[in-house]
DOMAR-734230 format. One record per residue: residue in one letter; x negated, y, z of N, C-alpha, C in turn. Coordinates in Angstrom, 1 decimal. Atoms other than C-alpha are relative to their C-alpha. Layout:
rec type:A; n.px:X; n.py:Y; n.pz:Z; ca.px:X; ca.py:Y; ca.pz:Z; c.px:X; c.py:Y; c.pz:Z
...
//
This chain:
rec type:X; n.px:1.3; n.py:-0.5; n.pz:-0.3; ca.px:-124.0; ca.py:206.2; ca.pz:87.0; c.px:-0.5; c.py:0.7; c.pz:-1.3
rec type:X; n.px:0.5; n.py:-0.8; n.pz:1.1; ca.px:-125.5; ca.py:208.9; ca.pz:84.8; c.px:-1.5; c.py:0.1; c.pz:0.2
rec type:X; n.px:1.4; n.py:0.1; n.pz:0.0; ca.px:-129.2; ca.py:208.4; ca.pz:84.0; c.px:-0.6; c.py:1.4; c.pz:0.2
rec type:X; n.px:0.5; n.py:-1.3; n.pz:0.0; ca.px:-129.6; ca.py:212.2; ca.pz:83.7; c.px:0.1; c.py:0.7; c.pz:1.4
rec type:X; n.px:-0.2; n.py:-0.6; n.pz:-1.3; ca.px:-128.7; ca.py:212.9; ca.pz:87.4; c.px:-1.2; c.py:0.5; c.pz:0.5
rec type:X; n.px:1.2; n.py:-0.3; n.pz:-0.7; ca.px:-132.3; ca.py:212.9; ca.pz:88.5; c.px:-1.1; c.py:0.7; c.pz:-1.0
rec type:X; n.px:1.0; n.py:-0.6; n.pz:1.0; ca.px:-133.9; ca.py:214.4; ca.pz:85.3; c.px:-0.1; c.py:1.5; c.pz:0.3
rec type:X; n.px:0.4; n.py:-1.4; n.pz:-0.2; ca.px:-135.6; ca.py:217.7; ca.pz:85.9; c.px:-1.2; c.py:0.3; c.pz:-0.9
rec type:X; n.px:1.1; n.py:-0.4; n.pz:0.8; ca.px:-137.8; ca.py:219.4; ca.pz:83.3; c.px:-0.7; c.py:1.2; c.pz:0.8
rec type:X; n.px:0.9; n.py:-0.9; n.pz:-0.7; ca.px:-140.4; ca.py:221.1; ca.pz:85.4; c.px:-1.3; c.py:-0.6; c.pz:0.4
rec type:X; n.px:1.3; n.py:0.5; n.pz:-0.3; ca.px:-143.9; ca.py:220.7; ca.pz:86.5; c.px:0.0; c.py:-0.7; c.pz:1.4
rec type:X; n.px:0.1; n.py:0.6; n.pz:-1.3; ca.px:-145.1; ca.py:219.0; ca.pz:89.8; c.px:0.3; c.py:0.9; c.pz:1.1
rec type:X; n.px:-0.3; n.py:-0.9; n.pz:-1.1; ca.px:-144.5; ca.py:222.1; ca.pz:91.8; c.px:1.3; c.py:-0.3; c.pz:0.8
rec type:X; n.px:-1.2; n.py:0.3; n.pz:-0.7; ca.px:-142.1; ca.py:221.4; ca.pz:94.6; c.px:0.0; c.py:-1.5; c.pz:0.6
rec type:X; n.px:0.0; n.py:1.4; n.pz:-0.4; ca.px:-143.0; ca.py:217.7; ca.pz:95.0; c.px:-1.5; c.py:-0.2; c.pz:0.4
rec type:X; n.px:1.4; n.py:0.2; n.pz:-0.5; ca.px:-146.0; ca.py:216.3; ca.pz:96.9; c.px:-0.8; c.py:-1.0; c.pz:-0.9
rec type:X; n.px:0.7; n.py:1.1; n.pz:0.7; ca.px:-146.8; ca.py:213.3; ca.pz:94.7; c.px:0.8; c.py:-0.2; c.pz:-1.4
rec type:X; n.px:-0.6; n.py:0.4; n.pz:1.4; ca.px:-146.3; ca.py:212.2; ca.pz:91.0; c.px:-0.7; c.py:-1.2; c.pz:-0.4
rec type:X; n.px:0.6; n.py:1.2; n.pz:0.6; ca.px:-147.0; ca.py:209.2; ca.pz:89.0; c.px:0.6; c.py:-0.1; c.pz:-1.4
rec type:X; n.px:-0.4; n.py:0.1; n.pz:1.3; ca.px:-147.0; ca.py:208.7; ca.pz:85.3; c.px:0.0; c.py:-1.5; c.pz:-0.5
rec type:X; n.px:-0.1; n.py:1.4; n.pz:0.5; ca.px:-145.9; ca.py:205.4; ca.pz:83.6; c.px:0.5; c.py:0.1; c.pz:-1.5
rec type:X; n.px:-0.4; n.py:0.2; n.pz:1.4; ca.px:-145.4; ca.py:204.3; ca.pz:80.0; c.px:0.8; c.py:-1.4; c.pz:0.0
rec type:X; n.px:-0.9; n.py:1.3; n.pz:0.0; ca.px:-142.5; ca.py:201.7; ca.pz:79.5; c.px:0.7; c.py:0.0; c.pz:-1.3
rec type:X; n.px:-0.8; n.py:0.2; n.pz:1.2; ca.px:-140.7; ca.py:200.3; ca.pz:76.5; c.px:1.4; c.py:0.6; c.pz:0.1
rec type:X; n.px:-1.4; n.py:-0.4; n.pz:0.0; ca.px:-137.3; ca.py:201.6; ca.pz:75.5; c.px:0.9; c.py:-1.0; c.pz:0.7
rec type:X; n.px:-1.0; n.py:0.9; n.pz:-0.7; ca.px:-134.5; ca.py:200.1; ca.pz:77.6; c.px:-0.4; c.py:-0.3; c.pz:1.5
rec type:X; n.px:0.5; n.py:0.2; n.pz:-1.4; ca.px:-136.5; ca.py:200.0; ca.pz:80.9; c.px:0.4; c.py:0.9; c.pz:1.0
rec type:X; n.px:-0.2; n.py:-1.2; n.pz:-0.9; ca.px:-135.7; ca.py:203.4; ca.pz:82.3; c.px:1.3; c.py:-0.3; c.pz:0.9
rec type:X; n.px:-1.2; n.py:0.3; n.pz:-0.8; ca.px:-132.2; ca.py:202.3; ca.pz:83.4; c.px:-0.2; c.py:-0.9; c.pz:1.3
rec type:X; n.px:0.4; n.py:0.9; n.pz:-1.1; ca.px:-133.6; ca.py:199.5; ca.pz:85.6; c.px:-0.8; c.py:0.8; c.pz:1.0
rec type:X; n.px:0.8; n.py:-0.8; n.pz:-0.9; ca.px:-136.2; ca.py:201.9; ca.pz:87.1; c.px:1.0; c.py:1.0; c.pz:0.8
rec type:X; n.px:-0.8; n.py:-1.0; n.pz:-0.6; ca.px:-133.5; ca.py:204.5; ca.pz:87.9; c.px:0.9; c.py:-0.6; c.pz:1.1
rec type:X; n.px:-0.9; n.py:0.8; n.pz:-1.0; ca.px:-131.2; ca.py:201.9; ca.pz:89.6; c.px:-0.9; c.py:-0.4; c.pz:1.2
rec type:X; n.px:0.9; n.py:0.4; n.pz:-1.2; ca.px:-134.2; ca.py:200.7; ca.pz:91.7; c.px:-0.3; c.py:1.2; c.pz:0.8
rec type:X; n.px:0.4; n.py:-1.2; n.pz:-0.7; ca.px:-135.2; ca.py:204.3; ca.pz:92.6; c.px:1.2; c.py:0.4; c.pz:0.9
rec type:X; n.px:-1.1; n.py:-0.4; n.pz:-0.8; ca.px:-131.6; ca.py:205.1; ca.pz:93.8; c.px:0.2; c.py:-0.9; c.pz:1.1
rec type:X; n.px:-0.3; n.py:0.9; n.pz:-1.1; ca.px:-131.4; ca.py:202.0; ca.pz:96.0; c.px:-1.2; c.py:-0.1; c.pz:1.0
rec type:X; n.px:1.1; n.py:0.2; n.pz:-0.9; ca.px:-135.0; ca.py:202.0; ca.pz:97.4; c.px:-0.7; c.py:1.2; c.pz:0.5
rec type:X; n.px:0.7; n.py:-1.2; n.pz:-0.5; ca.px:-136.3; ca.py:205.5; ca.pz:97.7; c.px:0.8; c.py:0.7; c.pz:1.0
rec type:X; n.px:-0.7; n.py:-0.5; n.pz:-1.1; ca.px:-135.5; ca.py:207.4; ca.pz:100.8; c.px:-0.1; c.py:1.6; c.pz:-0.1
rec type:X; n.px:0.1; n.py:-1.5; n.pz:0.1; ca.px:-136.6; ca.py:211.1; ca.pz:100.0; c.px:0.3; c.py:0.4; c.pz:-1.4
rec type:X; n.px:-0.3; n.py:-0.6; n.pz:1.3; ca.px:-136.1; ca.py:213.4; ca.pz:97.1; c.px:-1.0; c.py:-0.5; c.pz:-1.0
rec type:X; n.px:0.9; n.py:0.4; n.pz:1.0; ca.px:-137.5; ca.py:212.3; ca.pz:93.8; c.px:0.7; c.py:0.5; c.pz:-1.4
rec type:X; n.px:-0.4; n.py:-0.4; n.pz:1.3; ca.px:-137.1; ca.py:213.3; ca.pz:90.0; c.px:-0.8; c.py:-0.8; c.pz:-1.0
rec type:X; n.px:0.7; n.py:0.5; n.pz:1.1; ca.px:-138.2; ca.py:212.1; ca.pz:86.7; c.px:0.0; c.py:0.9; c.pz:-1.2
rec type:X; n.px:0.1; n.py:-0.8; n.pz:1.2; ca.px:-139.3; ca.py:213.6; ca.pz:83.4; c.px:-0.5; c.py:-0.8; c.pz:-1.2
rec type:X; n.px:0.5; n.py:0.6; n.pz:1.2; ca.px:-139.7; ca.py:212.3; ca.pz:79.9; c.px:-1.1; c.py:0.9; c.pz:-0.6
rec type:X; n.px:1.0; n.py:-0.8; n.pz:0.5; ca.px:-143.0; ca.py:213.4; ca.pz:78.6; c.px:-0.6; c.py:-0.3; c.pz:-1.4
rec type:X; n.px:0.4; n.py:0.5; n.pz:1.4; ca.px:-143.6; ca.py:211.4; ca.pz:75.4; c.px:0.8; c.py:-1.1; c.pz:-0.4
rec type:X; n.px:-0.7; n.py:1.2; n.pz:0.5; ca.px:-141.8; ca.py:209.1; ca.pz:73.1; c.px:-0.6; c.py:-0.5; c.pz:-1.2
rec type:X; n.px:0.6; n.py:0.7; n.pz:1.2; ca.px:-143.3; ca.py:206.5; ca.pz:70.9; c.px:0.7; c.py:-1.4; c.pz:0.0
rec type:X; n.px:-0.6; n.py:1.4; n.pz:0.0; ca.px:-141.5; ca.py:203.4; ca.pz:69.7; c.px:-1.0; c.py:-1.0; c.pz:0.1
rec type:X; n.px:1.1; n.py:1.0; n.pz:-0.1; ca.px:-144.8; ca.py:201.7; ca.pz:69.4; c.px:-0.7; c.py:-0.1; c.pz:1.4
rec type:X; n.px:0.8; n.py:0.0; n.pz:-1.3; ca.px:-146.6; ca.py:202.8; ca.pz:72.5; c.px:1.0; c.py:0.0; c.pz:1.3
rec type:X; n.px:-1.0; n.py:-0.1; n.pz:-1.2; ca.px:-143.4; ca.py:203.2; ca.pz:74.7; c.px:0.2; c.py:1.3; c.pz:0.4
rec type:X; n.px:-0.3; n.py:-1.4; n.pz:-0.5; ca.px:-141.9; ca.py:206.1; ca.pz:76.4; c.px:-0.8; c.py:0.3; c.pz:1.3
rec type:X; n.px:0.7; n.py:-0.4; n.pz:-1.1; ca.px:-143.9; ca.py:208.0; ca.pz:78.9; c.px:0.7; c.py:0.9; c.pz:0.9
rec type:X; n.px:-0.7; n.py:-0.7; n.pz:-1.0; ca.px:-142.4; ca.py:209.3; ca.pz:82.1; c.px:-0.9; c.py:0.5; c.pz:1.2
rec type:X; n.px:0.6; n.py:-0.4; n.pz:-1.3; ca.px:-143.6; ca.py:211.3; ca.pz:85.1; c.px:1.1; c.py:0.0; c.pz:1.1
rec type:X; n.px:-0.8; n.py:0.0; n.pz:-1.1; ca.px:-141.9; ca.py:210.5; ca.pz:88.4; c.px:-0.5; c.py:0.8; c.pz:1.1
rec type:X; n.px:0.4; n.py:-0.9; n.pz:-1.2; ca.px:-142.1; ca.py:213.0; ca.pz:91.3; c.px:0.6; c.py:-0.4; c.pz:1.2
rec type:X; n.px:-0.4; n.py:0.5; n.pz:-1.3; ca.px:-141.8; ca.py:212.2; ca.pz:94.9; c.px:-0.4; c.py:1.0; c.pz:1.2
rec type:X; n.px:0.4; n.py:-0.9; n.pz:-1.1; ca.px:-141.8; ca.py:214.1; ca.pz:98.2; c.px:-0.6; c.py:-0.9; c.pz:1.1
rec type:X; n.px:0.4; n.py:0.9; n.pz:-1.1; ca.px:-142.7; ca.py:211.0; ca.pz:100.2; c.px:-1.1; c.py:-0.9; c.pz:-0.4
rec type:X; n.px:1.1; n.py:1.0; n.pz:0.3; ca.px:-146.0; ca.py:209.0; ca.pz:100.2; c.px:0.5; c.py:-1.4; c.pz:-0.1
rec type:X; n.px:-0.6; n.py:1.4; n.pz:0.0; ca.px:-144.0; ca.py:205.9; ca.pz:101.0; c.px:0.8; c.py:-0.3; c.pz:-1.3
rec type:X; n.px:-0.8; n.py:0.2; n.pz:1.2; ca.px:-141.7; ca.py:206.4; ca.pz:98.0; c.px:-0.9; c.py:-0.2; c.pz:-1.2
rec type:X; n.px:0.9; n.py:-0.1; n.pz:1.2; ca.px:-144.6; ca.py:207.1; ca.pz:95.6; c.px:-0.8; c.py:-1.3; c.pz:0.0
rec type:X; n.px:0.7; n.py:1.3; n.pz:0.0; ca.px:-146.5; ca.py:204.0; ca.pz:96.8; c.px:0.9; c.py:-1.1; c.pz:-0.3
rec type:X; n.px:-1.1; n.py:1.0; n.pz:0.4; ca.px:-143.4; ca.py:201.8; ca.pz:96.5; c.px:0.2; c.py:0.0; c.pz:-1.3
rec type:X; n.px:-0.3; n.py:-0.1; n.pz:1.5; ca.px:-142.8; ca.py:203.0; ca.pz:93.1; c.px:-1.3; c.py:-0.6; c.pz:-0.8
rec type:X; n.px:1.2; n.py:0.4; n.pz:0.7; ca.px:-146.4; ca.py:202.4; ca.pz:92.0; c.px:-0.1; c.py:-1.6; c.pz:0.1
rec type:X; n.px:0.1; n.py:1.4; n.pz:-0.1; ca.px:-146.4; ca.py:198.9; ca.pz:93.5; c.px:1.0; c.py:-0.8; c.pz:-0.9
rec type:X; n.px:-1.1; n.py:0.7; n.pz:0.7; ca.px:-143.1; ca.py:198.0; ca.pz:91.7; c.px:-0.2; c.py:0.2; c.pz:-1.5
rec type:X; n.px:-0.1; n.py:-0.3; n.pz:1.5; ca.px:-143.5; ca.py:199.7; ca.pz:88.3; c.px:-1.3; c.py:0.2; c.pz:-0.7
rec type:X; n.px:1.2; n.py:-0.2; n.pz:0.7; ca.px:-147.2; ca.py:200.0; ca.pz:87.5; c.px:-0.4; c.py:-1.2; c.pz:-0.6
//
């Protein structure tokens, strides 16, 4: 598994929904595994800020409201 498979550096254009999260280092791999197994439509993620103290900030993009809501309920 390559964590960069779903990394896309672009804005929200092309996706219907987005959600920003901040997580500590080492959590992204768990999130990506969950997304690959639970989400049904296209999705991508982008690293937007890195801070060892505050955590890493990511924006996840989704085409499905179901996927976005599932993600929010699991990872917010």
